[in-house]
C-alpha positions in Angstrom: 0.0 0.0 0.0 1.1 3.6 -0.7 0.0 5.8 2.2 -0.2 9.6 2.2 -0.2 10.6 5.9 -0.9 14.1 7.2 1.3 15.3 10.0 -1.0 18.2 11.2 0.1 21.7 11.9 3.7 21.3 12.7 4.5 19.5 15.9 5.8 15.9 15.6 3.0 14.8 18.1 0.2 16.1 15.8 0.2 12.9 13.8 -3.0 10.8 14.3 -2.8 7.5 16.1 -3.8 5.8 12.8 -1.0 7.6 11.0 1.6 6.7 13.6 0.7 3.0 13.4 1.2 3.2 9.6 4.6 4.9 9.9 5.8 2.3 12.4 4.9 -0.6 10.1 6.1 0.9 6.8 9.1 -0.4 4.9 10.1 3.1 3.8 8.9 6.5 5.1 9.4 9.8 3.1 8.9 13.4 4.4 7.7 15.9 1.9 10.0 18.9 2.5 9.0 21.8 0.3 5.4 22.9 0.6 5.6 23.5 4.4 7.9 23.0 7.3 7.8 20.9 10.5 9.1 22.1 13.8 12.3 20.2 14.5 12.3 18.8 10.9 13.5 15.4 9.9 15.6 14.8 13.0 12.6 15.4 15.3 10.5 12.9 13.4 13.2 10.3 13.4 13.6 10.6 17.2 9.9 10.4 17.8 9.2 7.5 15.4 12.4 5.7 16.3 13.2 5.0 12.7 14.8 6.6 9.6 12.9 9.1 7.5 13.9 9.9 3.9 13.7 13.6 3.0 11.8 14.1 -0.3 12.4 17.5 -2.0 10.4 18.9 -5.0 12.7 17.1 -7.5 12.1 13.8 -5.8 8.4 14.1 -5.7 7.8 15.7 -9.1 10.6 14.2 -11.2 11.5 10.9 -9.4 8.0 9.7 -8.3 8.6 6.3 -9.9 11.5 5.7 -7.5 9.3 6.9 -4.6 6.5 4.5 -5.6 8.7 1.5 -6.4 7.8 -1.6 -4.3 4.6 0.0 -2.9 2.6 -2.8 -4.5 4.4 -5.3 -2.4 5.2 -3.5 0.8 4.0 -0.4 2.7 5.5 2.9 1.7 4.5 6.1 3.5 4.7 9.7 2.3 4.4 12.3 5.1 3.0 15.7 4.5 2.8 18.6 6.9 -0.8 19.6 7.3 -3.2 17.5 5.2 -1.9 15.3 2.4 -4.2 16.8 -0.2 -3.5 20.4 0.4 -1.3 20.6 -2.7 -2.0 19.4 -6.2 1.4 17.7 -6.4 0.2 15.0 -4.0 -2.9 14.4 -6.1 -0.5 13.7 -8.9 1.2 11.0 -6.8 -2.1 9.3 -6.3 -2.8 9.3 -10.1 0.7 7.9 -10.7 0.0 5.1 -8.2 -3.3 4.3 -9.9 -1.5 4.1 -13.3 0.8 1.5 -11.8 -2.1 -0.4 -10.1 -0.6 0.4 -6.6 -3.3 0.7 -3.9 -3.3 3.9 -1.9 -4.8 5.3 1.2 -5.0 8.9 2.6 -4.8 9.6 6.3 -6.1 13.1 6.8 -5.1 15.7 9.4 -5.5 19.3 10.4 -4.2 22.0 8.1 -4.0 25.8 7.9 -7.2 25.6 5.7 -9.3 24.8 8.7 -7.1 25.9 11.6 -7.5 29.6 10.5 -10.8 29.4 12.5 -8.5 30.1 15.6 -8.8 33.9 14.9 -12.6 33.7 15.2 -13.6 34.0 11.6 -16.2 31.4 10.5 -14.9 28.9 7.9 -18.2 28.9 6.0 -17.7 32.5 5.1 -14.3 32.1 3.4 -14.0 32.5 -0.4 -11.2 31.3 -2.7 -7.8 30.9 -1.1 -4.9 32.7 -2.7 -1.2 32.4 -2.8 1.1 35.5 -2.5 4.5 34.9 -4.0 7.8 36.8 -3.5 8.1 39.6 -6.0 11.4 40.2 -7.9 12.7 43.2 -9.8 11.2 41.8 -13.0 8.3 39.7 -11.9 5.5 41.4 -9.8 2.3 39.5 -10.4 -1.0 41.1 -9.2 -3.4 38.3 -10.1 -3.8 37.2 -6.5 -5.4 40.6 -5.7 -8.2 40.1 -8.2 -9.3 37.0 -6.2 -9.1 39.0 -3.0 -11.2 41.7 -4.5 -13.8 39.2 -5.9 -14.1 37.6 -2.4 -14.4 41.0 -0.8 -17.2 42.2 -3.1 -19.1 39.0 -2.2 -18.5 39.7 1.5 -16.2 36.6 1.9 -13.0 36.3 3.8 -9.7 35.5 1.9 -7.0 33.3 3.3 -3.7 34.3 1.8 -1.0 31.5 1.9 2.5 33.1 1.8 5.4 32.0 -0.3 8.0 29.5 0.8 11.3 29.1 -1.0 13.0 25.8 -0.3 16.1 24.5 -2.1 15.9 27.3 -4.7 18.7 28.0 -7.2 19.9 31.3 -8.6 19.4 31.7 -12.4 23.2 31.6 -12.8 23.6 28.3 -10.9 20.6 26.8 -12.6 21.9 27.7 -16.1 25.3 26.3 -15.3 23.9 23.2 -13.8 25.5 23.8 -10.4 23.7 22.1 -7.5 24.1 25.2 -5.2 21.0 26.2 -3.3 19.9 29.4 -1.7 19.0 29.5 2.0 15.3 28.8 2.8 13.1 31.9 2.7 9.6 32.4 4.2 7.3 35.3 3.4 6.2 37.2 6.5 2.8 38.9 6.9 4.6 42.3 6.8 5.9 41.7 3.3 2.6 40.3 2.1 0.9 43.4 3.4 3.5 45.6 1.7 2.8 43.9 -1.7 -1.0 44.3 -1.2 -0.7 48.0 -0.3 1.4 48.5 -3.4 -1.3 46.9 -5.6 -4.0 49.0 -3.9 -2.0 52.2 -4.7 -1.6 51.1 -8.3 -5.2 50.2 -8.8 -6.3 53.5 -7.3 -4.1 55.3 -9.8 -5.5 53.3 -12.7 -9.1 53.2 -11.8 -9.6 56.0 -9.2 -11.0 53.5 -6.6 -10.3 50.1 -5.1 -12.3 47.7 -3.0 -9.5 47.8 -0.4 -7.6 50.6 1.2 -4.5 50.9 3.4 -6.9 51.2 6.3 -8.7 47.9 5.6 -8.5 45.4 8.5 -6.4 42.3 8.1 -5.5 39.3 10.3 -1.9 38.1 10.6 -1.3 34.6 11.9 2.0 32.9 12.7 2.9 29.3 13.7 -0.8 28.3 14.0 -1.2 25.3 16.2 2.1 25.6 18.0 2.7 26.7 21.5 4.0 30.1 20.3 1.1 30.8 18.0 0.4 34.5 17.4 -2.5 36.4 16.0 -2.6 40.1 15.3 -5.5 42.2 13.8 -4.4 45.4 12.3 -4.9 47.6 9.2 -2.9 46.6 6.1 -0.7 49.7 6.6 0.0 48.8 10.2 0.7 45.2 9.3 3.6 46.2 7.0 5.6 46.9 10.2 4.2 44.2 12.5 6.7 41.5 13.4 5.0 38.2 14.2 8.3 36.3 14.6 9.4 33.2 12.8 7.5 31.2 10.2 5.1 30.0 9.1 2.9 33.0 8.5 -0.6 33.5 6.9 -2.7 36.6 6.2 -6.5 37.0 6.1 -8.4 39.8 4.4 -11.9 39.7 6.1 -15.1 40.2 4.2 -18.4 41.1 5.9 -18.2 40.4 9.6 -20.8 38.7 11.8 -21.0 40.3 15.3 -19.5 37.2 16.8 -16.6 37.4 14.4 -16.0 41.1 15.2 -16.1 40.3 19.0 -13.3 37.6 18.5 -11.2 39.8 16.2 -11.2 42.6 18.8 -9.4 40.3 21.2 -6.4 40.4 18.8 -6.5 44.1 17.8 -3.2 45.7 17.6 -4.4 49.0 19.1 -7.5 50.9 20.2 -8.0 52.3 16.7 -8.4 48.8 15.2 -10.5 47.8 18.2 -12.9 50.7 17.6 -13.0 50.1 13.8 -14.2 46.6 14.5 -17.1 47.9 16.5 -18.4 50.0 13.6 
C-alpha cells in the first residue's frame, strides 16, 4: 500500500494514532519537504518515530516519483505531508501515478491551515477562494492574487492568503550552469505580504480611481498556527507592514463582511485601540 499521511500543523506529536501506526509498520517513510515546514524537521520525526525518514524535496516528488512508488505494491510505503496530504496538487499527482501502476493507496487526513484559521474567530463557512502570494522580484511582480481577494471582498467573503515558501531554490546563474548550489530557505512574512497588497492598492487607485480595499482595511496576521508560540494580530494593512510576528510559518487573512461574533473575536487580537474601535463600527 502507498500511504499519504498528514502530520498536522507542525509538531511531531500532531500525527494521528492511525497515521503513527502506519509509519511504524512501513518499509520506507518519506517526508515531503518543500510545501511546508515541520518544527524540528527530519531529526525530530526520526527521534519520535524511532526510525529513519527519507527527505523528499520537490525534484524527488515531481521528477522521481517512480522511485518513490517503487515496491509500494508489495510493501507499505508512507509519504508524510505537513498539514493535510491533499493540500497541494502535487500530492494528487502522486495518487494518479499510483493508480496508473495499479498500486493501492490510502490517505490519512489531518488538520491544516485551511481549517485551523478558525482560531482567529472567523467562520470557515464565510471564506472564499484561497490565494497564494509569491515573493516579487525586480522583473516579476504578479498582481493576479489581488483580483481574487477583491472578488471575495465584493461578495462579503474572507480571503485566506498563503504566503510564499522558498525551499532548495537556485539562482538563475547556478541553474543555467547546472550547479547544485541552493539558496537558504526563505519564508514570506505577513509584513511583506501586506506591503505587496498595499502597493497593488495604490496602483489600482491610480489606474481606476478607486479600489475595493484601502491601506486602512483590516487584516489578520497569523504565525505558527497550532504551535505553543502561535500568534494572531489584527491590524490595518498599513500597520501590518511593520508588525513583526516572529518566525515562520505566516498566513494573512483579508476579512469580508463580519458577523457580530466574528467582530467580537477579532477585537481580542486588535493591535491597538484604533483597530478595536473600527471593528465595532
